[in-house]
C-alpha positions in Angstrom: -46.5 -8.7 -44.9 -47.1 -12.3 -45.7 -44.6 -12.0 -48.4 -42.1 -9.8 -46.6 -39.0 -10.7 -44.6 -39.0 -9.4 -41.0 -37.3 -6.2 -40.1 -36.5 -7.3 -36.5 -36.9 -4.5 -34.0 -33.8 -2.6 -32.9 -33.8 -2.1 -29.1 -32.1 -0.1 -25.6 -29.2 0.3 -23.1 -25.9 -1.3 -22.3 -23.7 -1.0 -19.3 -21.8 2.2 -18.5 -18.9 3.5 -20.4 -16.1 5.1 -18.4 -14.4 6.7 -21.4 -15.1 10.4 -22.0 -17.2 10.7 -25.2 -16.3 13.1 -28.0 -19.4 14.5 -29.7 -18.4 15.3 -33.3 -21.1 16.9 -35.4 -21.8 17.7 -39.0 -19.0 17.0 -41.5 -16.6 16.2 -38.6 -19.0 13.4 -37.5 -19.1 12.0 -41.1 -15.2 12.0 -41.2 -14.8 10.3 -37.9 -17.6 7.8 -38.4 -16.6 6.7 -41.9 -15.2 3.2 -42.0 -16.2 -0.3 -40.8 -17.3 -0.9 -37.2 -18.2 -4.1 -35.3 -20.9 -4.0 -32.7 -19.6 -5.3 -29.3 -22.6 -4.5 -27.0 -26.2 -4.0 -27.7 -29.5 -3.7 -25.9 -32.9 -3.2 -27.5 -36.2 -2.4 -25.8 -39.9 -2.3 -26.7 -43.1 -2.3 -24.6 -41.2 -2.9 -21.4 -39.2 -5.8 -22.8 -35.5 -5.7 -23.5 -33.1 -8.0 -25.3 -29.3 -7.9 -25.1 -26.8 -8.9 -27.8 -29.1 -8.8 -30.9 -26.6 -6.7 -32.8 -23.3 -8.1 -31.3 -21.0 -9.4 -34.0 -22.7 -7.4 -36.8 -20.7 -4.9 -38.9 -21.7 -1.6 -40.4 -19.7 0.4 -43.0 -20.4 4.1 -43.1 -19.5 5.7 -46.4 -18.8 9.5 -46.6 -21.2 9.9 -49.5 -24.3 9.4 -47.3 -24.7 5.7 -47.8 -24.1 2.7 -45.5 -24.0 -1.1 -45.8 -24.3 -3.6 -42.9 -24.4 -7.3 -42.2 -27.4 -6.9 -39.9 -30.9 -7.6 -41.3 -32.3 -5.6 -38.3 -30.7 -2.5 -39.7 -31.0 -3.3 -43.4 -28.2 -4.4 -45.6 -28.0 -1.0 -47.2 -29.4 2.5 -46.9 -28.8 6.2 -46.8 -28.3 8.7 -44.0 -28.2 12.4 -43.2 -26.5 14.3 -40.4 -27.7 17.2 -38.3 -25.4 18.1 -35.5 -24.5 14.8 -33.7 -27.7 13.2 -34.9 -28.0 10.7 -37.8 -31.2 9.9 -39.5 -30.8 6.6 -41.4 -33.2 5.2 -44.0 -32.9 1.5 -44.7 -33.6 0.3 -48.2 -35.9 -2.3 -46.6 -38.1 0.5 -45.3 -37.0 1.2 -41.7 -36.1 4.7 -40.4 -33.7 5.2 -37.4 -33.0 8.3 -35.4 -29.6 8.0 -33.7 -27.6 10.2 -31.3 -23.9 9.4 -32.0 -20.8 9.8 -29.8 -17.3 8.7 -30.7 -14.3 8.2 -28.3 -11.2 7.0 -30.0 -12.1 3.8 -31.8 -15.4 3.4 -29.9 -18.7 4.7 -31.2 -22.0 4.7 -29.3 -25.5 4.9 -30.7 -28.6 5.8 -28.7 -31.7 5.9 -30.8 -35.1 4.8 -31.8 -36.5 2.9 -34.8 -39.7 3.7 -36.8 -41.3 0.5 -35.4 -41.1 2.0 -31.8 -38.0 0.1 -30.6 -35.3 2.0 -28.7 -31.7 0.8 -28.7 -28.2 1.4 -27.5 -25.3 0.0 -29.5 -21.5 0.2 -28.8 -19.2 -0.4 -31.8 -15.4 -0.9 -32.0 -13.7 0.4 -35.1 -12.4 -2.3 -37.5 -11.0 -0.1 -40.2 -10.7 3.6 -41.0 -10.7 2.7 -44.7 -14.0 2.5 -46.5 -13.6 -0.7 -48.7 -13.8 0.0 -52.4 -16.7 -1.8 -53.9 -17.7 -2.0 -57.5 -21.3 -1.9 -58.6 -23.2 -4.8 -60.1 -25.1 -4.2 -63.3 -27.4 -6.5 -65.2 -24.9 -6.6 -68.1 -22.1 -7.9 -65.8 -24.0 -10.6 -64.0 -26.9 -11.9 -66.3 -26.9 -13.7 -69.6 -26.7 -17.0 -71.3 -23.9 -18.2 -69.0 -23.5 -19.3 -65.3 -20.9 -18.6 -62.6 -18.8 -21.4 -61.1 -17.2 -21.2 -57.6 -13.4 -21.3 -58.2 -12.5 -20.7 -54.5 -14.3 -19.7 -51.3 -13.0 -18.3 -48.1 -15.4 -18.3 -45.1 -14.8 -15.2 -43.0 -17.6 -15.8 -40.5 -20.2 -18.5 -39.9 -20.5 -21.6 -42.0 -22.0 -22.8 -45.2 -22.5 -26.2 -46.7 -24.1 -24.7 -49.9 -21.3 -22.5 -51.2 -18.4 -24.8 -52.1 -15.9 -25.1 -54.9 -17.5 -26.3 -58.2 -21.0 -25.2 -57.3 -22.7 -22.9 -59.8 -25.2 -20.0 -59.9 -27.0 -18.5 -62.8 -28.6 -15.1 -63.0 -31.2 -14.8 -65.7 -32.2 -11.7 -67.5 -35.8 -12.1 -66.5 -34.9 -11.7 -62.8 -34.9 -15.4 -62.0 -31.9 -17.4 -60.9 -30.7 -20.9 -60.2 -28.6 -20.6 -57.1 -26.6 -22.3 -54.4 -29.6 -22.6 -52.1 -32.6 -24.7 -53.2 -34.9 -21.8 -52.6 -32.7 -19.1 -54.3 -34.8 -18.5 -57.4 -34.9 -14.7 -58.0 -32.5 -11.8 -57.9 -32.5 -8.0 -58.0 -29.9 -5.2 -57.8 -30.3 -2.9 -54.9 -27.8 -0.1 -54.2 -25.2 -1.8 -56.5 -25.5 -5.1 -54.7 -27.3 -8.3 -55.7 -30.0 -9.6 -53.4 -31.3 -13.1 -54.0 -34.6 -14.3 -52.6 -37.3 -17.0 -52.8 -39.8 -15.4 -55.2 -42.9 -17.0 -53.9 -42.5 -15.6 -50.4 -39.9 -12.8 -50.9 -37.7 -14.5 -48.4 -34.1 -13.2 -48.8 -31.3 -15.7 -49.2 -27.9 -14.0 -49.9 -26.5 -10.5 -50.5 -23.7 -10.3 -53.1 -21.2 -7.4 -53.0 -18.9 -7.0 -55.9 -15.3 -6.5 -54.8 -13.5 -6.7 -58.1 -14.2 -7.9 -61.6 -13.1 -8.6 -65.2 -14.9 -10.0 -68.1 -14.7 -13.7 -66.9 -14.1 -13.4 -63.2 -15.8 -11.9 -60.2 -14.6 -11.5 -56.6 -17.7 -11.2 -54.4 -18.5 -11.0 -50.8 -21.6 -13.1 -49.8 -23.5 -12.3 -46.7 -26.1 -14.8 -45.6 -29.7 -13.8 -44.7 -31.0 -17.2 -43.8 -27.9 -17.5 -41.6 -27.0 -13.9 -41.0 -23.6 -14.9 -39.4 -22.3 -16.1 -42.7 -19.8 -14.0 -44.6 -17.6 -15.4 -47.4 -15.4 -14.1 -50.1 -15.9 -16.1 -53.3 -14.1 -16.1 -56.6 -16.6 -16.8 -59.4 -15.5 -17.8 -62.9 -17.8 -17.4 -65.9 -18.9 -20.8 -67.2 -21.0 -22.2 -70.1 -24.3 -23.7 -69.4 -24.4 -27.4 -70.3 -28.2 -27.7 -70.7 -30.5 -24.7 -70.3 -33.2 -25.5 -67.8 -36.0 -23.4 -66.3 -36.3 -22.6 -62.7 -39.4 -24.8 -62.5 -37.5 -27.7 -64.0 -34.7 -27.1 -61.5 -37.1 -27.7 -58.6 -38.9 -30.7 -60.1 -36.5 -32.4 -62.4 -35.2 -35.0 -60.0 -36.1 -36.8 -56.8 -33.2 -35.2 -55.0 -34.4 -31.7 -55.8 -38.0 -32.5 -54.9 -36.9 -33.8 -51.5 -34.8 -30.7 -51.0 -37.9 -28.5 -51.5 -39.8 -30.8 -49.1 -37.0 -30.4 -46.5 -37.2 -26.6 -47.0 -40.9 -26.8 -46.0 -39.9 -28.5 -42.8 -37.1 -25.9 -42.2 -39.7 -23.1 -42.4 -42.1 -25.1 -40.1 -39.3 -25.5 -37.6 -38.8 -21.7 -37.5 -42.6 -21.3 -37.2 -42.8 -23.7 -34.3 -39.8 -22.1 -32.5 -41.4 -18.7 -32.7 -44.8 -20.0 -31.7 -43.4 -21.5 -28.5 -41.6 -18.2 -27.8 -44.9 -16.3 -28.3 -46.9 -18.7 -26.2 -44.1 -18.6 -23.5 -44.7 -14.8 -23.1 -48.4 -15.3 -22.8 -48.0 -18.2 -20.3 -45.8 -16.0 -18.2 -47.9 -14.6 -15.4 -45.7 -11.4 -15.3 -48.2 -8.9 -16.8 -45.3 -6.6 -17.8 -44.7 -9.0 -20.7 -47.4 -7.7 -22.9 -47.7 -8.7 -26.6 -48.5 -6.1 -29.2 -49.1 -6.2 -33.0 -45.6 -5.0 -33.4 -43.9 -7.7 -31.3 -41.1 -9.6 -32.9 -42.6 -12.9 -31.7 -45.9 -12.1 -33.3 -44.5 -11.2 -36.7 -42.0 -14.1 -36.8 -44.6 -16.6 -35.9 -47.0 -15.3 -38.6 -44.3 -14.9 -41.2 -42.8 -18.4 -40.9 -46.2 -19.9 -40.8 -47.1 -18.4 -44.2 -43.6 -19.2 -45.6 -44.3 -22.8 -44.8 -47.7 -22.7 -46.4 -46.5 -21.0 -49.5 -43.7 -23.5 -50.0 -46.1 -26.4 -49.5 -48.5 -24.8 -52.0 -45.7 -24.5 -54.5 -45.2 -28.3 -54.4 -48.9 -29.1 -54.4 -49.4 -27.0 -57.5 -46.8 -29.3 -59.2 -48.3 -32.5 -58.0 -48.2 -34.1 -61.5 -44.5 -33.5 -61.8 -43.9 -34.9 -58.3 -45.9 -38.1 -59.1 -44.0 -38.4 -62.4 -40.5 -38.2 -60.8 -41.2 -39.9 -57.5 -43.5 -42.6 -58.8 -47.2 -42.9 -57.8 -46.8 -44.5 -54.4 -43.9 -42.4 -53.1 -45.3 -39.3 -54.7 -48.8 -39.8 -53.1 -47.1 -40.3 -49.7 -45.1 -37.0 -50.1 -48.1 -35.0 -51.2 -50.1 -36.4 -48.3 -47.3 -35.5 -45.9 -47.1 -31.9 -47.1 -50.9 -31.5 -47.0 -50.8 -32.8 -43.4 -48.0 -30.3 -42.5 -50.1 -27.5 -44.1 -53.1 -28.6 -42.0 -50.9 -28.5 -38.9 -49.8 -25.0 -39.6 -53.3 -23.8 -40.4 -54.7 -25.2 -37.2 -52.1 -23.5 -35.1 -52.6 -20.2 -37.0 -56.3 -20.4 -36.3 -55.7 -21.3 -32.7 -53.3 -18.5 -32.1 -54.8 -15.6 -34.1 -58.5 -16.6 -34.7 -59.5 -15.3 -38.2 -56.6 -15.8 -40.6 -56.0 -16.1 -44.4 -56.6 -19.6 -45.6 -54.2 -20.0 -48.6 -54.5 -23.0 -50.8 -52.5 -21.6 -53.7 -49.1 -19.8 -53.9 -49.7 -16.2 -53.1 -49.0 -14.0 -56.1 -46.5 -11.2 -55.9 -48.1 -8.0 -54.7 -51.5 -9.6 -54.2 -52.9 -7.6 -51.3 -56.6 -8.4 -51.8 -56.7 -11.6 -49.7 -59.1 -11.9 -46.8 -59.3 -13.6 -43.5 -61.4 -16.8 -43.0 -63.2 -17.5 -39.7 -61.4 -19.6 -37.1 -64.1 -22.3 -37.3 -63.6 -22.5 -41.1 -59.9 -22.8 -40.7 -60.2 -25.6 -38.2 -62.7 -27.4 -40.4 -60.4 -27.1 -43.4 -57.5 -28.5 -41.4 -59.6 -31.3 -40.1 -60.9 -32.2 -43.6 -57.3 -32.2 -44.9 -55.8 -34.5 -42.3 -58.8 -36.8 -42.5 -58.4 -37.0 -46.3 -54.7 -37.8 -46.4 -54.4 -39.9 -43.2 -54.4 -43.3 -45.0 -51.7 -42.2 -47.4 -49.3 -41.1 -44.7 -46.4 -43.5 -44.1 -46.5 -45.5 -40.9 -44.1 -44.5 -38.2 -40.8 -46.5 -38.1 -41.3 -47.8 -41.6 -39.3 -45.1 -43.4 -35.9 -43.6 -42.7 -36.1 -40.9 -40.0 -39.8 -41.4 -39.9 -40.4 -39.3 -36.8 -38.7 -36.2 -38.4 -41.6 -36.2 -41.0 -45.3 -36.1 -40.8 -46.1 -39.8 -40.4 -49.4 -41.6 -39.8 -49.2 -41.4 -35.9 -48.5 -37.7 -36.2 -51.5 -37.5 -38.4 -53.7 -39.2 -35.8 -52.4 -36.7 -33.2 -53.3 -33.8 -35.4 -56.7 -35.3 -36.1 -57.3 -35.7 -32.4 -56.2 -32.1 -31.7 -58.6 -30.8 -34.3 -61.4 -32.9 -33.0 -60.9 -31.4 -29.6 -60.8 -27.9 -31.0 -64.1 -28.7 -32.8 -65.6 -30.0 -29.5 -65.6 -33.7 -30.4 -63.9 -35.2 -27.3 -65.2 -38.8 -27.9 -64.0 -38.8 -31.5 -60.6 -37.4 -30.3 -60.3 -40.2 -27.7 -61.1 -42.9 -30.3 -58.5 -41.4 -32.7 -55.8 -41.3 -30.0 -56.5 -44.9 -29.0 -55.5 -45.9 -32.6 -51.8 -45.0 -31.7 -49.8 -48.0 -30.5 -48.3 -46.1 -27.6 -46.1 -49.0 -26.3 -43.8 -48.4 -29.3 -42.7 -45.0 -27.8 -40.8 -43.8 -24.7 -42.9 -41.8 -22.3 -40.9 -38.6 -22.4 -41.1 -35.2 -24.1 -37.6 -33.8 -23.8 -35.6 -32.4 -26.7 -32.8 -34.7 -27.8 -29.7 -34.7 -30.1 -30.8 -38.0 -31.6 -34.0 -39.2 -33.2 -35.3 -42.2 -31.2 -38.6 -43.6 -29.9 -39.1 -40.6 -27.6 -41.0 -38.9 -30.4 -44.1 -39.4 -32.5 -43.0 -36.3 -34.5 -40.1 -33.9 -33.8 -38.7 -31.0 -35.7 -34.9 -30.8 -36.5 -33.4 -27.4 -35.5 -30.3 -25.6 -36.8 -28.6 -26.5 -33.5 -28.9 -30.2 -34.5 -31.5 -30.9 -31.9 -34.8 -32.7 -32.3 -37.6 -30.8 -30.5 -40.8 -32.7 -29.8 -44.1 -31.7 -31.3 -46.0 -34.9 -30.6 -45.0 -37.5 -28.1 -46.9 -40.3 -26.3 -46.9 -38.0 -23.3 -48.9 -35.5 -25.3 -51.3 -38.3 -26.3 -51.8 -39.2 -22.6 -52.3 -35.5 -21.7 -55.0 -35.2 -24.4 -56.7 -38.4 -23.2 -56.7 -37.1 -19.6 -58.1 -33.8 -20.7 -61.0 -35.6 -22.6 -61.9 -38.1 -19.9 -60.9 -36.4 -16.6 -59.4 -39.7 -15.5 -55.7 -40.7 -15.5 -56.4 -44.4 -15.1 -54.0 -46.4 -17.3 -52.1 -43.3 -18.3 -48.5 -42.7 -17.3 -48.5 -39.1 -16.1 -45.9 -37.9 -13.7 -47.0 -35.1 -11.4 -45.4 -32.1 -9.8 -45.9 -30.3 -6.5 -47.0 -26.9 -7.8 -48.3 -25.7 -4.4 -45.1 -26.7 -2.6 -47.2 -28.5 0.1 -45.5 -31.8 -0.2 -48.4 -33.4 -2.1 -48.3 -33.9 -5.8 -50.9 -32.1 -7.8 -53.0 -34.1 -10.2 -54.7 -31.7 -12.5 -54.0 -31.0 -16.1 -51.8 -28.0 -15.4 -49.5 -30.0 -13.1 -49.0 -32.7 -15.7 -48.0 -30.1 -18.3 -45.7 -28.3 -15.8 -43.5 -31.4 -15.5 -41.7 -30.0 -18.5 -39.0 -27.4 -18.0 -39.9 -25.6 -21.2 -43.0 -24.4 -23.0 -44.5 -27.5 -24.4 -46.2 -27.6 -27.8 -50.0 -27.8 -27.1 -50.1 -26.3 -23.5 -51.5 -22.9 -24.5 -54.1 -24.5 -26.7 -55.1 -27.0 -23.9 -55.6 -24.1 -21.4 -57.8 -22.3 -23.9 -59.9 -25.5 -24.6 -60.4 -26.0 -20.9 -61.3 -22.4 -20.2 -58.4 -22.1 -17.8 -56.1 -19.7 -19.7 -57.0 -16.6 -17.8 -56.9 -18.3 -14.4 -53.5 -19.9 -15.0 -51.8 -17.0 -16.8 -53.6 -13.9 -15.6 -54.2 -12.8 -19.2 -57.2 -10.7 -20.2 -60.0 -12.1 -22.2 -58.9 -10.4 -25.4 -55.4 -11.9 -25.0 -56.8 -15.4 -25.7 -56.0 -14.4 -29.3 -52.7 -13.0 -30.5 -52.8 -9.7 -32.5 -52.5 -9.7 -36.2 -49.1 -8.2 -37.1 -49.2 -4.5 -37.8 -47.1 -4.9 -41.0 -49.8 -7.0 -42.6 -52.7 -4.8 -41.4 -51.1 -1.9 -43.3 -50.5 -4.0 -46.5 -53.7 -5.9 -46.7 -56.7 -3.5 -46.6 -59.2 -6.3 -46.0 -57.6 -7.5 -42.8 -59.2 -6.7 -39.4 -57.3 -6.6 -36.1 -58.5 -8.7 -33.2 -60.4 -6.7 -30.6 -58.4 -5.2 -27.7 -55.2 -4.5 -29.7 
């Protein structure tokens, strides 16, 4: 769903295991399986594609009372199970169902099974402990009230966190809202005795809190990250008075620092969107026809989900424009609003390019609102064009702000306007727009980099501390060549695609200089009518499928033909 977090598929088969398996069943299986296990090997498969290592490093604790907890979002952080023979049927509290054949040999457990989303998997676990850890149960009375909790000490068991440090506070309010460690951690609920915090506007989960021990003024909790699912920490929380009661809304918009934190979270979501978009396009650009894309593909859902997370976050800020202008000042506030409207236009354009008819959201999507409809692709393109055209003059010039190329600056706005002009069939207008960019200020490259330099017009900063290009002067030259058919005056290196000793000088050869899937290549092939020729895809595959999860939740949605 647009508001839901992804249940990533669980998938098939690891290398052989020479140990003789024991096949306990019934109560004997429950006894032998109870405890905590760490996954050491995993293979998942769906639609002829397989992925190794998705579950490696994740833990699962099987309780003898028919419940389980895990640190893997793919399997759900909690759930229930039943046993029949050596088969386990597990039901995740997040909605997934898993049918698993279990074998145990000493301290090794093997799962072979299928998930309700059609994925098959094989996981091998090593036992970490025979003892099921004793956990207390959170109640509203324990955690919520007219007080907050301060971090007294923190011990990182796995992963890393710059958010949960000594002295930081979190408040759980009785109305289900919270003011947490993470800038987007604004709501909470109790599920199976544990607290789950999330971003209310998109239902995006943030952390899972497990209560290990408690007294009236002190809590020892385990925190598992969901934004970074490798994070696990034990934290001692001390009950603390609240100096000044503030609302969640005030918390987001009561200072320049907090407003900029929300702005940065919009870019973080957009980075995830762009990462998954390039993975999705990479599959489509692969001429290996075995790599088919379906409405249940992980890449489809993640691309869609992170796109609408980005849009919802931006809409949240735009709905608070007066507060932003009041705190930031009129000039800086207008620039930030223009920047986020441009970023929303970018995401909407790419959604329309990828999926065709998509929801066009200009307000924060209300909880459980499943009556939204799709807008036509042309309407989405026109909306994005009107948006970028409207805010272009308010965007800050490149190089005239700190880390300008990491944000949507004016040259990035010109690139987007040109792309949209091309999508709308206005080549001459696109060329005129591109010629407004002073290209001599940039290096003519499009490679990812660990530093932000003049290689980029606009780049997105990843969690791996790399800057990945979206727009570069190379992209501008490619678009100019596409529009004119002439490379005169354009610095475009070529490649020998045909291995005949002669460099090829067509659009595809210039794109292929890059060793990775470039932003814009798939869209360019579609504009030029060459996508089927280059990739071997079918006509209907020019559009990606609408995710199956959203088709089932939104009754007004229609699937693209062919899927």
